[in-house]
C-alpha positions in Angstrom: -6.6 12.3 19.7 -4.3 11.6 16.9 -6.4 12.4 13.8 -3.7 12.1 11.3 -3.7 8.9 9.1 -0.7 7.7 7.3 -0.8 7.7 3.3 0.9 5.4 1.2 1.0 4.8 -2.6 2.2 1.6 -4.1 1.4 -0.8 -6.9 -1.0 -4.3 -6.6 1.3 -7.2 -6.7 -1.1 -9.8 -5.4 -5.0 -10.2 -5.2 -5.6 -12.5 -2.6 -8.8 -13.7 -0.9 -12.2 -11.3 -0.7 -11.7 -7.7 -0.2 -8.0 -7.8 -0.2 -4.9 -6.8 -2.0 -1.1 -6.6 -1.4 0.6 -3.3 -2.2 4.4 -3.1 -2.8 5.4 0.7 -1.3 8.5 1.4 -2.6 10.6 4.6 -0.9 13.8 6.0 -1.9 16.5 6.9 1.6 19.8 7.9 1.7 22.3 5.1 3.1 23.5 6.3 6.6 27.1 5.0 6.1 28.0 5.0 1.9 25.5 8.3 1.3 23.9 6.4 -1.5 20.2 6.5 -2.7 19.1 2.7 -2.1 15.6 1.6 -2.5 13.4 0.4 0.3 10.4 -2.1 -0.4 7.7 -3.5 1.9 4.4 -5.0 1.3 0.9 -3.6 3.0 -2.1 -5.6 3.1 -4.8 -3.5 2.0 -8.8 -3.5 2.3 -10.5 -3.4 -1.3 -14.3 -2.9 0.3 -15.8 -3.4 -3.6 -12.8 -5.5 -5.1 -12.3 -3.3 -7.5 -8.5 -3.9 -7.7 -6.8 -5.8 -10.5 -3.0 -6.1 -10.4 -0.9 -3.5 -11.6 -2.9 -1.1 -10.7 -1.1 2.2 -8.6 -3.4 3.1 -5.6 -3.6 5.0 -2.6 -4.3 3.6 0.7 -4.9 5.4 3.9 -4.5 4.0 7.6 -7.4 2.6 9.4 -7.9 0.5 12.7 -6.9 -2.8 12.5 -9.4 -4.7 10.3 -7.2 -8.1 10.9 -3.9 -9.7 12.0 -1.9 -7.6 9.3 -4.6 -5.4 7.5 -4.3 -1.8 8.9 -4.8 0.2 5.9 -8.0 0.6 3.2 -8.2 1.5 -0.3 -8.4 5.4 -0.9 -8.2 6.2 -4.7 -6.9 4.2 -7.8 -4.9 6.7 -9.5 -4.2 4.8 -12.4 -5.3 1.1 -13.9 -2.8 -1.5 -14.4 -2.5 -3.3 -18.4 
């Protein structure tokens, strides 16, 4: 059984619905042809059980079982509160 759970870090960009938030995860990768560092961005919907997130919070989310069609991550910690 695979017990390894992915951790993602990102900024809350949208507070949508009850117990849900959208975070923007940004990572830097090397372009295969031009050998430059480029930013890749992806949005994830995470589960916020206590509705404690607000816009611009920097959070850590952990992978979990599918909670809905697009929600596969759960809030782990809030690293810093947004302004």
